[in-house]
All heavy atoms as a GROMACS GRO file, in nm:
protein
  577
    1MET      N    1  -1.396   1.619   0.793
    1MET     CA    2  -1.257   1.598   0.745
    1MET      C    3  -1.150   1.652   0.829
    1MET      O    4  -1.056   1.588   0.849
    1MET     CB    5  -1.262   1.680   0.610
    1MET     CG    6  -1.125   1.689   0.532
    1MET     SD    7  -1.091   1.516   0.472
    1MET     CE    8  -0.944   1.541   0.395
    2TRP      N    9  -1.174   1.760   0.894
    2TRP     CA   10  -1.071   1.820   0.987
    2TRP      C   11  -1.055   1.734   1.109
    2TRP      O   12  -0.945   1.713   1.154
    2TRP     CB   13  -1.116   1.964   1.019
    2TRP     CG   14  -1.010   2.026   1.117
    2TRP    CD1   15  -1.036   2.048   1.245
    2TRP    CD2   16  -0.876   2.061   1.072
    2TRP    NE1   17  -0.906   2.100   1.297
    2TRP    CE2   18  -0.822   2.115   1.194
    2TRP    CE3   19  -0.804   2.067   0.960
    2TRP    CZ2   20  -0.686   2.169   1.197
    2TRP    CZ3   21  -0.675   2.112   0.969
    2TRP    CH2   22  -0.620   2.165   1.084
    3LEU      N   23  -1.160   1.677   1.160
    3LEU     CA   24  -1.152   1.588   1.275
    3LEU      C   25  -1.063   1.466   1.249
    3LEU      O   26  -0.989   1.434   1.337
    3LEU     CB   27  -1.292   1.546   1.322
    3LEU     CG   28  -1.298   1.461   1.454
    3LEU    CD1   29  -1.242   1.525   1.572
    3LEU    CD2   30  -1.436   1.410   1.475
    4GLU      N   31  -1.083   1.405   1.141
    4GLU     CA   32  -1.007   1.282   1.112
    4GLU      C   33  -0.860   1.316   1.105
    4GLU      O   34  -0.768   1.245   1.138
    4GLU     CB   35  -1.057   1.214   0.970
    4GLU     CG   36  -1.194   1.154   0.992
    4GLU     CD   37  -1.303   1.260   0.953
    4GLU    OE1   38  -1.276   1.380   0.917
    4GLU    OE2   39  -1.416   1.217   0.968
    5PHE      N   40  -0.828   1.419   1.028
    5PHE     CA   41  -0.684   1.475   1.008
    5PHE      C   42  -0.639   1.502   1.156
    5PHE      O   43  -0.514   1.454   1.184
    5PHE     CB   44  -0.678   1.593   0.935
    5PHE     CG   45  -0.534   1.639   0.916
    5PHE    CD1   46  -0.441   1.590   0.845
    5PHE    CD2   47  -0.499   1.770   0.994
    5PHE    CE1   48  -0.313   1.638   0.840
    5PHE    CE2   49  -0.383   1.823   0.990
    5PHE     CZ   50  -0.284   1.750   0.907
    6ASP      N   51  -0.699   1.570   1.240
    6ASP     CA   52  -0.651   1.608   1.367
    6ASP      C   53  -0.627   1.474   1.451
    6ASP      O   54  -0.530   1.473   1.520
    6ASP     CB   55  -0.757   1.693   1.431
    6ASP     CG   56  -0.708   1.748   1.563
    6ASP    OD1   57  -0.586   1.794   1.567
    6ASP    OD2   58  -0.784   1.770   1.661
    7VAL      N   59  -0.721   1.387   1.449
    7VAL     CA   60  -0.707   1.256   1.534
    7VAL      C   61  -0.577   1.182   1.479
    7VAL      O   62  -0.509   1.130   1.546
    7VAL     CB   63  -0.835   1.173   1.519
    7VAL    CG1   64  -0.807   1.031   1.561
    7VAL    CG2   65  -0.945   1.244   1.590
    8ALA      N   66  -0.565   1.175   1.342
    8ALA     CA   67  -0.451   1.100   1.290
    8ALA      C   68  -0.311   1.166   1.325
    8ALA      O   69  -0.223   1.090   1.357
    8ALA     CB   70  -0.467   1.100   1.135
    9VAL      N   71  -0.309   1.292   1.327
    9VAL     CA   72  -0.194   1.361   1.359
    9VAL      C   73  -0.154   1.340   1.509
    9VAL      O   74  -0.052   1.310   1.546
    9VAL     CB   75  -0.204   1.521   1.337
    9VAL    CG1   76  -0.081   1.591   1.398
    9VAL    CG2   77  -0.198   1.547   1.183
   10ASN      N   78  -0.273   1.344   1.601
   10ASN     CA   79  -0.241   1.318   1.744
   10ASN      C   80  -0.198   1.173   1.768
   10ASN      O   81  -0.105   1.152   1.853
   10ASN     CB   82  -0.366   1.347   1.820
   10ASN     CG   83  -0.389   1.496   1.834
   10ASN    OD1   84  -0.296   1.582   1.835
   10ASN    ND2   85  -0.516   1.531   1.838
   11VAL      N   86  -0.250   1.081   1.702
   11VAL     CA   87  -0.208   0.942   1.714
   11VAL      C   88  -0.070   0.926   1.671
   11VAL      O   89   0.019   0.873   1.745
   11VAL     CB   90  -0.301   0.848   1.632
   11VAL    CG1   91  -0.242   0.701   1.618
   11VAL    CG2   92  -0.433   0.840   1.686
   12ALA      N   93  -0.026   0.980   1.555
   12ALA     CA   94   0.106   0.966   1.503
   12ALA      C   95   0.204   1.036   1.590
   12ALA      O   96   0.324   0.992   1.610
   12ALA     CB   97   0.105   1.032   1.363
   13ALA      N   98   0.171   1.152   1.656
   13ALA     CA   99   0.261   1.219   1.730
   13ALA      C  100   0.293   1.147   1.869
   13ALA      O  101   0.407   1.152   1.921
   13ALA     CB  102   0.204   1.361   1.765
   14TYR      N  103   0.205   1.070   1.926
   14TYR     CA  104   0.218   0.999   2.046
   14TYR      C  105   0.274   0.850   2.027
   14TYR      O  106   0.308   0.797   2.134
   14TYR     CB  107   0.103   1.007   2.124
   14TYR     CG  108   0.085   1.124   2.220
   14TYR    CD1  109   0.074   1.254   2.164
   14TYR    CD2  110   0.107   1.108   2.349
   14TYR    CE1  111   0.062   1.363   2.258
   14TYR    CE2  112   0.100   1.223   2.438
   14TYR     CZ  113   0.078   1.348   2.390
   14TYR     OH  114   0.076   1.459   2.481
   15VAL      N  115   0.291   0.800   1.911
   15VAL     CA  116   0.344   0.674   1.887
   15VAL      C  117   0.483   0.671   1.938
   15VAL      O  118   0.541   0.580   2.015
   15VAL     CB  119   0.322   0.613   1.745
   15VAL    CG1  120   0.406   0.503   1.723
   15VAL    CG2  121   0.183   0.601   1.714
   16PRO      N  122   0.578   0.761   1.889
   16PRO     CA  123   0.708   0.760   1.936
   16PRO      C  124   0.728   0.778   2.085
   16PRO      O  125   0.819   0.719   2.147
   16PRO     CB  126   0.784   0.866   1.859
   16PRO     CG  127   0.691   0.918   1.759
   16PRO     CD  128   0.566   0.868   1.791
   17LEU      N  129   0.646   0.875   2.136
   17LEU     CA  130   0.653   0.910   2.286
   17LEU      C  131   0.607   0.786   2.372
   17LEU      O  132   0.683   0.743   2.463
   17LEU     CB  133   0.564   1.013   2.319
   17LEU     CG  134   0.565   1.064   2.464
   17LEU    CD1  135   0.696   1.107   2.507
   17LEU    CD2  136   0.459   1.154   2.497
   18GLY      N  137   0.513   0.707   2.323
   18GLY     CA  138   0.481   0.578   2.384
   18GLY      C  139   0.573   0.480   2.384
   18GLY      O  140   0.613   0.399   2.478
   19ALA      N  141   0.644   0.467   2.269
   19ALA     CA  142   0.755   0.368   2.260
   19ALA      C  143   0.866   0.404   2.339
   19ALA      O  144   0.924   0.308   2.408
   19ALA     CB  145   0.801   0.362   2.112
   20LEU      N  146   0.914   0.519   2.344
   20LEU     CA  147   1.026   0.562   2.427
   20LEU      C  148   0.989   0.557   2.575
   20LEU      O  149   1.072   0.517   2.658
   20LEU     CB  150   1.063   0.704   2.396
   20LEU     CG  151   1.120   0.731   2.263
   20LEU    CD1  152   1.161   0.885   2.236
   20LEU    CD2  153   1.256   0.653   2.254
   21ALA      N  154   0.866   0.596   2.612
   21ALA     CA  155   0.829   0.571   2.758
   21ALA      C  156   0.824   0.429   2.795
   21ALA      O  157   0.877   0.398   2.908
   21ALA     CB  158   0.694   0.635   2.772
   22CYS      N  159   0.779   0.335   2.707
   22CYS     CA  160   0.772   0.200   2.749
   22CYS      C  161   0.923   0.145   2.753
   22CYS      O  162   0.952   0.075   2.850
   22CYS     CB  163   0.707   0.124   2.631
   22CYS     SG  164   0.685  -0.055   2.670
   23LEU      N  165   1.011   0.191   2.668
   23LEU     CA  166   1.155   0.149   2.677
   23LEU      C  167   1.202   0.199   2.813
   23LEU      O  168   1.291   0.127   2.882
   23LEU     CB  169   1.235   0.201   2.555
   23LEU     CG  170   1.211   0.130   2.437
   23LEU    CD1  171   1.288   0.195   2.315
   23LEU    CD2  172   1.248  -0.020   2.439
   24ALA      N  173   1.185   0.322   2.856
   24ALA     CA  174   1.236   0.369   2.982
   24ALA      C  175   1.172   0.289   3.093
   24ALA      O  176   1.248   0.268   3.187
   24ALA     CB  177   1.191   0.517   2.990
   25PHE      N  178   1.051   0.266   3.096
   25PHE     CA  179   0.995   0.198   3.203
   25PHE      C  180   1.033   0.042   3.206
   25PHE      O  181   1.034  -0.018   3.316
   25PHE     CB  182   0.833   0.200   3.202
   25PHE     CG  183   0.779   0.319   3.259
   25PHE    CD1  184   0.703   0.397   3.167
   25PHE    CD2  185   0.806   0.364   3.376
   25PHE    CE1  186   0.637   0.522   3.211
   25PHE    CE2  187   0.754   0.481   3.420
   25PHE     CZ  188   0.666   0.571   3.346
   26MET      N  189   1.071  -0.019   3.093
   26MET     CA  190   1.124  -0.154   3.090
   26MET      C  191   1.244  -0.167   3.166
   26MET      O  192   1.285  -0.270   3.201
   26MET     CB  193   1.136  -0.194   2.948
   26MET     CG  194   1.003  -0.231   2.882
   26MET     SD  195   1.017  -0.280   2.703
   26MET     CE  196   1.148  -0.402   2.701
   27ARG      N  197   1.322  -0.075   3.186
   27ARG     CA  198   1.443  -0.074   3.271
   27ARG      C  199   1.416  -0.124   3.416
   27ARG      O  200   1.507  -0.173   3.485
   27ARG     CB  201   1.523   0.055   3.271
   27ARG     CG  202   1.559   0.086   3.124
   27ARG     CD  203   1.628   0.215   3.128
   27ARG     NE  204   1.778   0.178   3.117
   27ARG     CZ  205   1.874   0.268   3.138
   27ARG    NH1  206   1.845   0.387   3.161
   27ARG    NH2  207   1.998   0.224   3.141
   28ARG      N  208   1.292  -0.085   3.468
   28ARG     CA  209   1.256  -0.104   3.610
   28ARG      C  210   1.146  -0.215   3.619
   28ARG      O  211   1.129  -0.255   3.738
   28ARG     CB  212   1.213   0.028   3.670
   28ARG     CG  213   1.329   0.134   3.659
   28ARG     CD  214   1.295   0.258   3.727
   28ARG     NE  215   1.305   0.230   3.873
   28ARG     CZ  216   1.258   0.329   3.955
   28ARG    NH1  217   1.210   0.431   3.917
   28ARG    NH2  218   1.270   0.300   4.085
   29PHE      N  219   1.060  -0.233   3.525
   29PHE     CA  220   0.943  -0.312   3.534
   29PHE      C  221   0.938  -0.417   3.425
   29PHE      O  222   0.999  -0.405   3.327
   29PHE     CB  223   0.827  -0.228   3.527
   29PHE     CG  224   0.802  -0.119   3.633
   29PHE    CD1  225   0.848   0.019   3.598
   29PHE    CD2  226   0.778  -0.140   3.770
   29PHE    CE1  227   0.831   0.115   3.687
   29PHE    CE2  228   0.771  -0.046   3.853
   29PHE     CZ  229   0.796   0.089   3.821
   30PRO      N  230   0.861  -0.530   3.452
   30PRO     CA  231   0.835  -0.625   3.341
   30PRO      C  232   0.765  -0.562   3.225
   30PRO      O  233   0.703  -0.444   3.241
   30PRO     CB  234   0.746  -0.728   3.408
   30PRO     CG  235   0.759  -0.713   3.553
   30PRO     CD  236   0.799  -0.569   3.577
   31VAL      N  237   0.762  -0.633   3.109
   31VAL     CA  238   0.718  -0.572   2.992
   31VAL      C  239   0.563  -0.525   3.001
   31VAL      O  240   0.532  -0.410   2.956
   31VAL     CB  241   0.735  -0.660   2.866
   31VAL    CG1  242   0.669  -0.610   2.742
   31VAL    CG2  243   0.880  -0.684   2.842
   32ALA      N  244   0.486  -0.606   3.062
   32ALA     CA  245   0.341  -0.575   3.057
   32ALA      C  246   0.314  -0.455   3.148
   32ALA      O  247   0.232  -0.364   3.114
   32ALA     CB  248   0.257  -0.694   3.104
   33ARG      N  249   0.380  -0.454   3.266
   33ARG     CA  250   0.373  -0.338   3.354
   33ARG      C  251   0.428  -0.213   3.290
   33ARG      O  252   0.363  -0.112   3.310
   33ARG     CB  253   0.428  -0.368   3.485
   33ARG     CG  254   0.407  -0.265   3.589
   33ARG     CD  255   0.457  -0.298   3.720
   33ARG     NE  256   0.376  -0.398   3.786
   33ARG     CZ  257   0.403  -0.457   3.899
   33ARG    NH1  258   0.515  -0.415   3.958
   33ARG    NH2  259   0.324  -0.540   3.956
   34ALA      N  260   0.537  -0.227   3.220
   34ALA     CA  261   0.605  -0.105   3.163
   34ALA      C  262   0.513  -0.047   3.059
   34ALA      O  263   0.497   0.076   3.035
   34ALA     CB  264   0.737  -0.150   3.101
   35ARG      N  265   0.443  -0.131   2.980
   35ARG     CA  266   0.357  -0.085   2.874
   35ARG      C  267   0.235  -0.010   2.933
   35ARG      O  268   0.201   0.098   2.891
   35ARG     CB  269   0.301  -0.211   2.797
   35ARG     CG  270   0.219  -0.169   2.677
   35ARG     CD  271   0.168  -0.291   2.600
   35ARG     NE  272   0.279  -0.366   2.550
   35ARG     CZ  273   0.287  -0.498   2.546
   35ARG    NH1  274   0.199  -0.570   2.597
   35ARG    NH2  275   0.402  -0.551   2.499
   36TRP      N  276   0.172  -0.057   3.033
   36TRP     CA  277   0.055   0.006   3.104
   36TRP      C  278   0.108   0.131   3.165
   36TRP      O  279   0.029   0.236   3.161
   36TRP     CB  280  -0.007  -0.081   3.196
   36TRP     CG  281  -0.092  -0.182   3.135
   36TRP    CD1  282  -0.071  -0.319   3.129
   36TRP    CD2  283  -0.213  -0.164   3.061
   36TRP    NE1  284  -0.161  -0.389   3.061
   36TRP    CE2  285  -0.252  -0.284   3.018
   36TRP    CE3  286  -0.285  -0.050   3.027
   36TRP    CZ2  287  -0.359  -0.311   2.942
   36TRP    CZ3  288  -0.398  -0.074   2.958
   36TRP    CH2  289  -0.444  -0.196   2.913
   37ARG      N  290   0.225   0.130   3.224
   37ARG     CA  291   0.272   0.264   3.294
   37ARG      C  292   0.308   0.371   3.177
   37ARG      O  293   0.280   0.479   3.200
   37ARG     CB  294   0.392   0.234   3.368
   37ARG     CG  295   0.364   0.170   3.506
   37ARG     CD  296   0.492   0.155   3.589
   37ARG     NE  297   0.463   0.080   3.707
   37ARG     CZ  298   0.451   0.158   3.827
   37ARG    NH1  299   0.474   0.275   3.831
   37ARG    NH2  300   0.420   0.084   3.931
   38ALA      N  301   0.356   0.326   3.070
   38ALA     CA  302   0.397   0.420   2.961
   38ALA      C  303   0.258   0.480   2.900
   38ALA      O  304   0.244   0.608   2.882
   38ALA     CB  305   0.462   0.350   2.853
   39VAL      N  306   0.157   0.404   2.884
   39VAL     CA  307   0.030   0.442   2.825
   39VAL      C  308  -0.037   0.544   2.936
   39VAL      O  309  -0.086   0.649   2.896
   39VAL     CB  310  -0.070   0.339   2.800
   39VAL    CG1  311  -0.209   0.385   2.758
   39VAL    CG2  312  -0.009   0.257   2.676
   40ALA      N  313  -0.032   0.512   3.058
   40ALA     CA  314  -0.084   0.598   3.167
   40ALA      C  315  -0.005   0.718   3.176
   40ALA      O  316  -0.073   0.830   3.194
   40ALA     CB  317  -0.091   0.524   3.296
   41ALA      N  318   0.117   0.715   3.169
   41ALA     CA  319   0.203   0.843   3.172
   41ALA      C  320   0.170   0.932   3.052
   41ALA      O  321   0.151   1.052   3.073
   41ALA     CB  322   0.350   0.809   3.178
   42CYS      N  323   0.161   0.877   2.942
   42CYS     CA  324   0.123   0.957   2.821
   42CYS      C  325  -0.011   1.010   2.832
   42CYS      O  326  -0.044   1.122   2.780
   42CYS     CB  327   0.140   0.874   2.692
   42CYS     SG  328   0.309   0.838   2.659
   43ALA      N  329  -0.114   0.947   2.885
   43ALA     CA  330  -0.252   0.983   2.906
   43ALA      C  331  -0.254   1.106   2.994
   43ALA      O  332  -0.315   1.198   2.971
   43ALA     CB  333  -0.329   0.883   2.948
   44VAL      N  334  -0.173   1.098   3.104
   44VAL     CA  335  -0.171   1.203   3.205
   44VAL      C  336  -0.101   1.332   3.143
   44VAL      O  337  -0.148   1.442   3.159
   44VAL     CB  338  -0.097   1.163   3.330
   44VAL    CG1  339  -0.060   1.282   3.425
   44VAL    CG2  340  -0.189   1.053   3.411
   45LEU      N  341  -0.004   1.314   3.063
   45LEU     CA  342   0.059   1.420   2.996
   45LEU      C  343  -0.028   1.480   2.896
   45LEU      O  344  -0.049   1.610   2.895
   45LEU     CB  345   0.190   1.367   2.919
   45LEU     CG  346   0.273   1.474   2.848
   45LEU    CD1  347   0.334   1.570   2.941
   45LEU    CD2  348   0.359   1.405   2.752
   46SER      N  349  -0.099   1.405   2.829
   46SER     CA  350  -0.201   1.459   2.719
   46SER      C  351  -0.313   1.537   2.797
   46SER      O  352  -0.351   1.641   2.754
   46SER     CB  353  -0.261   1.344   2.641
   46SER     OG  354  -0.361   1.391   2.561
   47LEU      N  355  -0.361   1.473   2.909
   47LEU     CA  356  -0.470   1.554   2.984
   47LEU      C  357  -0.414   1.679   3.042
   47LEU      O  358  -0.492   1.770   3.038
   47LEU     CB  359  -0.508   1.449   3.093
   47LEU     CG  360  -0.639   1.506   3.173
   47LEU    CD1  361  -0.756   1.504   3.072
   47LEU    CD2  362  -0.664   1.397   3.282
   48GLY      N  363  -0.286   1.677   3.078
   48GLY     CA  364  -0.226   1.806   3.126
   48GLY      C  365  -0.221   1.911   3.020
   48GLY      O  366  -0.252   2.038   3.048
   49PHE      N  367  -0.174   1.869   2.913
   49PHE     CA  368  -0.169   1.968   2.784
   49PHE      C  369  -0.312   2.022   2.761
   49PHE      O  370  -0.325   2.138   2.730
   49PHE     CB  371  -0.112   1.892   2.666
   49PHE     CG  372   0.039   1.893   2.677
   49PHE    CD1  373   0.100   1.780   2.603
   49PHE    CD2  374   0.121   1.963   2.752
   49PHE    CE1  375   0.235   1.763   2.596
   49PHE    CE2  376   0.258   1.955   2.758
   49PHE     CZ  377   0.310   1.850   2.677
   50GLU      N  378  -0.409   1.932   2.760
   50GLU     CA  379  -0.544   1.982   2.724
   50GLU      C  380  -0.595   2.074   2.832
   50GLU      O  381  -0.666   2.160   2.804
   50GLU     CB  382  -0.646   1.868   2.700
   50GLU     CG  383  -0.601   1.783   2.577
   50GLU     CD  384  -0.605   1.854   2.450
   50GLU    OE1  385  -0.704   1.939   2.432
   50GLU    OE2  386  -0.517   1.844   2.368
   51ALA      N  387  -0.567   2.044   2.956
   51ALA     CA  388  -0.609   2.130   3.068
   51ALA      C  389  -0.551   2.268   3.063
   51ALA      O  390  -0.612   2.375   3.081
   51ALA     CB  391  -0.578   2.064   3.204
   52VAL      N  392  -0.422   2.275   3.027
   52VAL     CA  393  -0.349   2.404   3.007
   52VAL      C  394  -0.408   2.481   2.896
   52VAL      O  395  -0.430   2.606   2.903
   52VAL     CB  396  -0.195   2.391   2.988
   52VAL    CG1  397  -0.130   2.507   2.939
   52VAL    CG2  398  -0.131   2.329   3.106
   53GLN      N  399  -0.456   2.415   2.788
   53GLN     CA  400  -0.511   2.488   2.677
   53GLN      C  401  -0.653   2.554   2.708
   53GLN      O  402  -0.694   2.636   2.641
   53GLN     CB  403  -0.538   2.386   2.561
   53GLN     CG  404  -0.420   2.335   2.485
   53GLN     CD  405  -0.444   2.249   2.376
   53GLN    OE1  406  -0.558   2.235   2.327
   53GLN    NE2  407  -0.338   2.181   2.323
   54LEU      N  408  -0.710   2.507   2.821
   54LEU     CA  409  -0.831   2.591   2.863
   54LEU      C  410  -0.804   2.723   2.892
   54LEU      O  411  -0.890   2.810   2.880
   54LEU     CB  412  -0.899   2.517   2.980
   54LEU     CG  413  -0.949   2.374   2.972
   54LEU    CD1  414  -0.986   2.311   3.090
   54LEU    CD2  415  -1.072   2.382   2.870
   55PHE      N  416  -0.675   2.759   2.931
   55PHE     CA  417  -0.645   2.892   2.975
   55PHE      C  418  -0.577   2.978   2.858
   55PHE      O  419  -0.538   3.090   2.886
   55PHE     CB  420  -0.553   2.884   3.088
   55PHE     CG  421  -0.608   2.811   3.212
   55PHE    CD1  422  -0.571   2.694   3.239
   55PHE    CD2  423  -0.711   2.887   3.288
   55PHE    CE1  424  -0.626   2.619   3.349
   55PHE    CE2  425  -0.762   2.813   3.391
   55PHE     CZ  426  -0.729   2.685   3.431
   56ILE      N  427  -0.560   2.916   2.746
   56ILE     CA  428  -0.511   2.991   2.628
   56ILE      C  429  -0.634   3.029   2.538
   56ILE      O  430  -0.692   2.928   2.486
   56ILE     CB  431  -0.409   2.900   2.553
   56ILE    CG1  432  -0.286   2.867   2.654
   56ILE    CG2  433  -0.350   2.973   2.436
   56ILE    CD1  434  -0.190   2.760   2.600
   57SER      N  435  -0.648   3.144   2.518
   57SER     CA  436  -0.774   3.189   2.440
   57SER      C  437  -0.774   3.143   2.289
   57SER      O  438  -0.889   3.115   2.245
   57SER     CB  439  -0.777   3.350   2.437
   57SER     OG  440  -0.666   3.400   2.370
   58TYR      N  441  -0.673   3.125   2.223
   58TYR     CA  442  -0.679   3.091   2.083
   58TYR      C  443  -0.657   2.933   2.064
   58TYR      O  444  -0.656   2.886   1.950
   58TYR     CB  445  -0.562   3.161   1.997
   58TYR     CG  446  -0.429   3.140   2.049
   58TYR    CD1  447  -0.353   3.029   2.007
   58TYR    CD2  448  -0.367   3.219   2.144
   58TYR    CE1  449  -0.217   3.015   2.046
   58TYR    CE2  450  -0.243   3.212   2.190
   58TYR     CZ  451  -0.163   3.103   2.139
   58TYR     OH  452  -0.043   3.082   2.182
   59ARG      N  453  -0.657   2.863   2.176
   59ARG     CA  454  -0.647   2.716   2.160
   59ARG      C  455  -0.779   2.657   2.211
   59ARG      O  456  -0.849   2.703   2.285
   59ARG     CB  457  -0.543   2.659   2.249
   59ARG     CG  458  -0.401   2.698   2.214
   59ARG     CD  459  -0.351   2.633   2.090
   59ARG     NE  460  -0.370   2.488   2.105
   59ARG     CZ  461  -0.303   2.410   2.019
   59ARG    NH1  462  -0.263   2.454   1.908
   59ARG    NH2  463  -0.326   2.274   2.030
   60VAL      N  464  -0.820   2.541   2.151
   60VAL     CA  465  -0.936   2.460   2.182
   60VAL      C  466  -0.902   2.329   2.247
   60VAL      O  467  -0.836   2.256   2.188
   60VAL     CB  468  -1.025   2.442   2.054
   60VAL    CG1  469  -1.146   2.359   2.092
   60VAL    CG2  470  -1.061   2.582   1.994
   61SER      N  471  -0.950   2.296   2.354
   61SER     CA  472  -0.933   2.180   2.428
   61SER      C  473  -1.031   2.077   2.387
   61SER      O  474  -1.145   2.111   2.371
   61SER     CB  475  -0.937   2.192   2.578
   61SER     OG  476  -0.908   2.088   2.646
   62SER      N  477  -0.992   1.948   2.367
   62SER     CA  478  -1.082   1.851   2.318
   62SER      C  479  -1.052   1.707   2.386
   62SER      O  480  -0.932   1.683   2.405
   62SER     CB  481  -1.060   1.841   2.161
   62SER     OG  482  -1.139   1.736   2.112
   63LEU      N  483  -1.156   1.644   2.418
   63LEU     CA  484  -1.140   1.504   2.469
   63LEU      C  485  -1.095   1.416   2.359
   63LEU      O  486  -1.024   1.317   2.388
   63LEU     CB  487  -1.283   1.461   2.526
   63LEU     CG  488  -1.275   1.324   2.584
   63LEU    CD1  489  -1.179   1.328   2.706
   63LEU    CD2  490  -1.418   1.285   2.627
   64TYR      N  491  -1.132   1.438   2.231
   64TYR     CA  492  -1.086   1.362   2.115
   64TYR      C  493  -0.930   1.358   2.120
   64TYR      O  494  -0.860   1.249   2.088
   64TYR     CB  495  -1.131   1.420   1.982
   64TYR     CG  496  -1.279   1.394   1.963
   64TYR    CD1  497  -1.361   1.499   1.941
   64TYR    CD2  498  -1.326   1.266   1.969
   64TYR    CE1  499  -1.490   1.487   1.922
   64TYR    CE2  500  -1.463   1.249   1.928
   64TYR     CZ  501  -1.545   1.360   1.918
   64TYR     OH  502  -1.678   1.338   1.901
   65ASP      N  503  -0.864   1.471   2.152
   65ASP     CA  504  -0.718   1.479   2.148
   65ASP      C  505  -0.662   1.395   2.254
   65ASP      O  506  -0.555   1.313   2.231
   65ASP     CB  507  -0.672   1.626   2.176
   65ASP     CG  508  -0.697   1.707   2.056
   65ASP    OD1  509  -0.730   1.666   1.949
   65ASP    OD2  510  -0.695   1.835   2.068
   66VAL      N  511  -0.716   1.392   2.378
   66VAL     CA  512  -0.672   1.300   2.477
   66VAL      C  513  -0.685   1.155   2.438
   66VAL      O  514  -0.592   1.078   2.461
   66VAL     CB  515  -0.746   1.331   2.607
   66VAL    CG1  516  -0.689   1.235   2.720
   66VAL    CG2  517  -0.721   1.461   2.654
   67VAL      N  518  -0.806   1.114   2.394
   67VAL     CA  519  -0.812   0.977   2.346
   67VAL      C  520  -0.723   0.947   2.236
   67VAL      O  521  -0.663   0.830   2.235
   67VAL     CB  522  -0.964   0.951   2.311
   67VAL    CG1  523  -0.982   0.814   2.238
   67VAL    CG2  524  -1.054   0.982   2.428
   68ALA      N  525  -0.712   1.026   2.136
   68ALA     CA  526  -0.614   1.001   2.016
   68ALA      C  527  -0.475   0.992   2.070
   68ALA      O  528  -0.397   0.895   2.022
   68ALA     CB  529  -0.626   1.098   1.910
   69ASN      N  530  -0.433   1.075   2.158
   69ASN     CA  531  -0.290   1.068   2.209
   69ASN      C  532  -0.270   0.939   2.280
   69ASN      O  533  -0.166   0.878   2.272
   69ASN     CB  534  -0.266   1.193   2.296
   69ASN     CG  535  -0.263   1.322   2.214
   69ASN    OD1  536  -0.256   1.327   2.095
   69ASN    ND2  537  -0.283   1.427   2.288
   70THR      N  538  -0.368   0.904   2.370
   70THR     CA  539  -0.355   0.785   2.444
   70THR      C  540  -0.356   0.658   2.358
   70THR      O  541  -0.271   0.561   2.377
   70THR     CB  542  -0.470   0.768   2.548
   70THR    OG1  543  -0.469   0.887   2.626
   70THR    CG2  544  -0.449   0.650   2.632
   71LEU      N  545  -0.432   0.655   2.251
   71LEU     CA  546  -0.430   0.551   2.152
   71LEU      C  547  -0.294   0.549   2.094
   71LEU      O  548  -0.231   0.432   2.059
   71LEU     CB  549  -0.540   0.568   2.048
   71LEU     CG  550  -0.542   0.474   1.938
   71LEU    CD1  551  -0.579   0.322   1.991
   71LEU    CD2  552  -0.642   0.506   1.843
   72GLY      N  553  -0.237   0.649   2.052
   72GLY     CA  554  -0.110   0.667   1.980
   72GLY      C  555   0.001   0.615   2.078
   72GLY      O  556   0.085   0.532   2.039
   73ALA      N  557  -0.012   0.651   2.208
   73ALA     CA  558   0.092   0.591   2.304
   73ALA      C  559   0.083   0.444   2.315
   73ALA      O  560   0.182   0.371   2.321
   73ALA     CB  561   0.078   0.664   2.443
   74GLY      N  562  -0.044   0.400   2.319
   74GLY     CA  563  -0.061   0.254   2.322
   74GLY      C  564  -0.010   0.177   2.199
   74GLY      O  565   0.050   0.063   2.217
   75LEU      N  566  -0.020   0.235   2.081
   75LEU     CA  567   0.036   0.175   1.960
   75LEU      C  568   0.188   0.174   1.967
   75LEU      O  569   0.252   0.091   1.904
   75LEU     CB  570  -0.023   0.245   1.844
   75LEU     CG  571  -0.172   0.233   1.806
   75LEU    CD1  572  -0.215   0.312   1.694
   75LEU    CD2  573  -0.199   0.083   1.779
   76GLY      N  574   0.243   0.277   2.027
   76GLY     CA  575   0.392   0.292   2.034
   76GLY      C  576   0.443   0.178   2.121
   76GLY      O  577   0.550   0.127   2.118
   0.00000   0.00000   0.00000
C-alpha cells in the first residue's frame, strides 16, 4: 500500500516539472528533441536527489523513486 502511494506522489510531483522543462527546451530545440531532453534532465535531477539521500541518515534512497519521477516527467 505504501509503495503505490509513494510512486503515485512521485509521478504527480514530476509532471509539472517535466512540462515546464519541455517548454523551456522548446525555445531552442524541436519538439521531439525538447521532450527527450526534458525527460533526461528530470531523470538526472531525480538521480541526484536520490544520491544525496544516501548521506542523510533518516532518508531512504530508492530506485523506484527515480523511475517514478522519470515517468512523471515523461507524462508532463
